[in-house]
N, C-alpha and C positions, 0 to 999 in steps of 0.2 A: 183550664186556668185562668181564674181573671184576675188580671194583675191590677192592683188598684195605682193609680196616677203617681207620680213622684211628688208632685206638687200636694196631692192629696194623703200623700204617705207621709209628709213632711208636717202638714199641718196637722193628721192624726200625731204622729209623733213629738209634734212641738208639745202639744196639747197632755197627752200622756206623761211626757217626762216633766213639764211644768207641775203635772196634777202630782205628782208623784214627788217632784222636789220639794211642792210646798208644803208636803207630809213630813219630811227629813228632818231630822232632828239636825241642829245648826252644831257645829264643834267649832271650838275654839282652838283646836289644833289639828294643824293642818300640815301634812308633808309636803315639803317640796315637790315641783313638777318634773319628772325624769326628762332626761334629755330626748328631743323629738318623740314626745308624745304630750299629748293635751289633756290627758286623765289623770287627776290626780291619785297619789298612792294613798292606800289606807291609812287611818289612823294606827296606832299602835295596837289598841283596843278593838280591833276591828269582827268581821265575822269570822265565824269556822272555815275550813277549807270545803265542807259536809255542806254547811249553810251555804255558801254562795255558790258550790257546783249544785244545789238545788234550785237556787233564784234563778241561776246561768240558764239551767235546762226547764225552768218555767218562763223565760225571755224565747226561748226557740218553740216551745210548746204551744204559748199562747199567740205565737204570730208576731207580734214586735218585732222580732228581727228579721221578719219582712222590711219592714220598713227601712231598717238598715242596707238590705241586701243589694239595692238596685243603685246606692250612692255611688260606691268604687266604679263599676262601669259606667255610669254616666261620666263622673270625673273623665275618666280614661277615655270616652269617646269626644269628648270638649275637648282636651287635651290635643285629640288627635286633629280635631277638627279645624281647632285653634292654628296648631301649627301647621296644618296640610294648607291653609289660606295663606298663611304669611309666611311660609318656608314650603312651598310645594316640590324643592327638591330633595327635602328629606324625608318625604312622605314614606317610600317605602323602608325607609328605614327604621323609622318612627313607630311605623305597624310593628316590624319584625320587635322591636325592645318593649313594646307595650304587651305583646302578645306573653313574650319571656319573661317579663315582670308581673303578668297577671297573677300566677300563685303565690307571687309572696304579697303585693298589693292588695290583694282578696281579704288578707289577713287582718288588715285593716279593722274590715267588718267585726270582728273578733273583739277589737277593742272597744266597740260600741258593746257589743252583747255584753262584755264584761262590766260594762259601766252601767247598764242598765241592771244586770245582776244584782251589782252593788248596790243601786236603788232601791230595789225590792229588798235586800236583807234589813233597810233601816226601816220598812213600813211592814214588812213579815217576818214570821218566827220561820222558822227552818220547817217547824211542822207543817206552819200554814203555804208555805212553797209547797211541800210536799203533798198536800190536800189539794191544791189548786193544780198543781203538775199531775196529779190522779185524775183529775175530771177532766184537763185539757189532751191527755190521752186515752181518756174512753171515747167509746165512738160518739156518742152527743158532743163531747167536747172537741174535738174533731172536724165534726160538723161544723161548730159554731166557729169553728176558726176559718174552716174552709169557707164559710159563707159571708165573712167579714168583707171581704174586698168588695162584693157585689153590693152589699147593705153600705159602705161607704160610697160608693159608686152613685148610688140613689140618693144618700143623704146631701151629699154636697151641694148638688141644684138646687134642693128643696131646703134647704138651710140658707141658701142665699134668698131665696124667695122669702123665706120666712121672718129672716131679718129685717128685710125690706119693709113687708107687710107690718111688723110690730115695731117697726121705726115711724110706719105712718098714724098707726093706732094711738102710742105713745102721744106722740105730737097732738093728734085730736083730743086728747084727755087732757094732757097738760094744757092746751089752749081755752079747752070749754070751763075747766076748774081756775083759770085765771083770770076770763072775762068775768067768772063769777064775782070776783075780785076788784074787778074793773079796769082790769089791766090786758091790753091785746098784744099776742106774739105777733 
């Protein structure tokens, strides 16, 4: 299995969530944040349990949850490395503590899956979530999801090159048009 580099996964996630959130209706009523969580609680007229369950399943089946899956282990590794450098005398105990807490800390990923599911419920009906889920659970849907890391791995470098090329071509066109107006850039 090809893994999506975390920075590319983060970029994909940011783009996906930004797109989803830009389509989400803005509610004037928001519930206060629960203690210890960054996730907002749903407005009283939120999605049904079945709608949310279908959307949550869609987050997993579509592969979006893979973007979240590496965050907790990466943060645990950074925590271990940082304290390992600054407090080498606690390295053994810290590793044992992190290993013991791993199942609990992994549940933090579920928070983001739930949040993404809630975002889906703002843009897709329950039936649309179920229809999309049917696709992602089909053989071609599974192949599509499995191919995404390789596709994004190829697109990342190409997008950088493309962006530079477009920038140069745009500047050339703008200069040419401005020159027609007697202005040099």
